[in-house]
TILUMMI-618205 format. One line per 10 residues: number of its first residue (from 1); for each residue x, y, z of C-alpha. Coordinates in nm, 2 decimals, decimal comma. Example, Ala and Ser with C-alpha at 12.3 -4.5 7.8 and 13.67 -1.06 7.14 Angstrom:
BEGIN
1> 1,23:-0,45:0,78 ~ 1,37:-0,11:0,71
***
This chain:
BEGIN
1> 0,00:0,00:0,00 ~ 0,16:0,32:-0,12 ~ 0,14:0,68:0,01 ~ -0,12:0,91:-0,12 ~ 0,02:1,14:-0,39 ~ -0,09:1,48:-0,25 ~ 0,02:1,67:-0,57 ~ -0,20:1,44:-0,78 ~ -0,48:1,48:-0,52 ~ -0,47:1,86:-0,57
11> -0,45:1,82:-0,95 ~ -0,74:1,57:-0,96 ~ -0,93:1,78:-0,70 ~ -0,89:2,09:-0,93 ~ -1,04:1,88:-1,22 ~ -1,32:1,75:-0,99 ~ -1,38:2,11:-0,87 ~ -1,43:2,22:-1,23 ~ -1,69:1,95:-1,28 ~ -1,86:2,05:-0,95
21> -1,86:2,42:-1,03 ~ -1,99:2,38:-1,39 ~ -2,26:2,14:-1,26 ~ -2,37:2,37:-0,98 ~ -2,37:2,68:-1,21 ~ -2,60:2,50:-1,46 ~ -2,82:2,36:-1,18 ~ -2,86:2,68:-0,98 ~ -2,87:2,94:-1,26 ~ -3,03:2,76:-1,55
31> -3,24:2,48:-1,41 ~ -3,34:2,61:-1,06 ~ -3,28:2,98:-1,11 ~ -3,65:3,08:-1,06 ~ -3,69:2,86:-0,75 ~ -3,37:3,00:-0,60 ~ -3,49:3,35:-0,65 ~ -3,82:3,26:-0,49 ~ -3,64:3,11:-0,19 ~ -3,43:3,43:-0,15
41> -3,74:3,64:-0,14 ~ -3,93:3,39:0,08 ~ -3,67:3,40:0,35 ~ -3,58:3,77:0,30 ~ -3,21:3,68:0,22 ~ -2,96:3,91:0,06 ~ -2,91:3,85:-0,31 ~ -2,65:3,60:-0,42 ~ -2,38:3,85:-0,52 ~ -2,03:3,80:-0,66
51> -1,89:3,75:-0,31 ~ -2,13:3,46:-0,25 ~ -2,04:3,31:-0,59 ~ -1,67:3,34:-0,52 ~ -1,71:3,17:-0,18 ~ -1,91:2,88:-0,33 ~ -1,66:2,84:-0,61 ~ -1,38:2,80:-0,36 ~ -1,59:2,56:-0,15 ~ -1,67:2,34:-0,46
61> -1,29:2,32:-0,54 ~ -1,24:2,21:-0,18 ~ -1,51:1,95:-0,22 ~ -1,33:1,84:-0,54 ~ -1,00:1,79:-0,35 ~ -1,18:1,61:-0,07 ~ -1,35:1,38:-0,33 ~ -1,01:1,29:-0,49 ~ -0,85:1,25:-0,15 ~ -1,12:1,00:-0,05
71> -1,08:0,82:-0,38 ~ -0,70:0,79:-0,31 ~ -0,77:0,67:0,04 ~ -1,01:0,39:-0,06 ~ -0,83:0,30:-0,38 ~ -0,60:0,04:-0,22 ~ -0,90:-0,15:-0,08 ~ -1,14:-0,12:-0,38 ~ -0,89:-0,09:-0,67 ~ -0,83:0,19:-0,91
81> -1,10:0,28:-1,15 ~ -1,45:0,41:-1,22 ~ -1,63:0,19:-0,96 ~ -1,40:0,32:-0,68 ~ -1,44:0,68:-0,80 ~ -1,82:0,64:-0,80 ~ -1,80:0,50:-0,45 ~ -1,60:0,81:-0,34 ~ -1,85:1,04:-0,52 ~ -2,15:0,87:-0,36
91> -1,99:0,90:-0,01 ~ -1,91:1,27:-0,06 ~ -2,26:1,33:-0,19 ~ -2,41:1,15:0,11 ~ -2,21:1,35:0,36 ~ -2,26:1,69:0,19 ~ -2,53:1,73:-0,07 ~ -2,75:1,44:0,04 ~ -2,74:1,53:0,41 ~ -2,82:1,90:0,34
101> -3,10:1,81:0,10 ~ -3,26:1,57:0,35 ~ -3,25:1,84:0,62 ~ -3,40:2,10:0,37 ~ -3,67:1,85:0,28 ~ -3,76:1,75:0,63 ~ -3,78:2,12:0,74 ~ -3,99:2,20:0,44 ~ -3,77:2,49:0,34 ~ -3,78:2,41:-0,03
111> -4,04:2,24:-0,24 ~ -4,00:1,86:-0,27 ~ -3,98:1,86:-0,65 ~ -3,68:2,10:-0,69 ~ -3,52:1,94:-0,39 ~ -3,54:1,59:-0,54 ~ -3,42:1,73:-0,88 ~ -3,13:1,89:-0,70 ~ -3,03:1,58:-0,51 ~ -3,04:1,36:-0,82
121> -2,85:1,62:-1,02 ~ -2,58:1,65:-0,75 ~ -2,55:1,27:-0,71 ~ -2,46:1,24:-1,08 ~ -2,24:1,55:-1,05 ~ -2,05:1,40:-0,76 ~ -1,99:1,07:-0,94 ~ -1,88:1,25:-1,26 ~ -1,65:1,48:-1,05 ~ -1,50:1,18:-0,87
131> -1,44:0,99:-1,20 ~ -1,28:1,30:-1,36 ~ -1,06:1,36:-1,06 ~ -0,97:0,99:-1,04 ~ -0,86:1,00:-1,40 ~ -0,59:1,25:-1,31 ~ -0,49:1,08:-0,98 ~ -0,18:0,84:-0,99 ~ 0,01:0,71:-0,69
***
């Protein structure tokens, strides 16, 4: 069992972060843009300005690095490849997007339809990000 290649984790994490950021931009601007605006008004929240977008972009790159780090950590047990990357993506989704989506649904903060759409979208997004990041990772 070798050491985790942190340089490759960062490179793969950057690639995964690009997938996460593109996916989130399409989801939240194009697909759910109207629902997001309604939520901002409903809860009297400040508009999602450039500062918010910058913070979320950095956060999604951090999630990308975490995803590839998890892939690297489980790779010796499950083997290199798409299946292991998908497992890492599913785990990251469960602990981040899935958990938050479940809380939002239980509290009734967002309608069920858009929440379910978002959760499904982000599950696919997390798996694709993990696969893309794993493609770059080498020990």
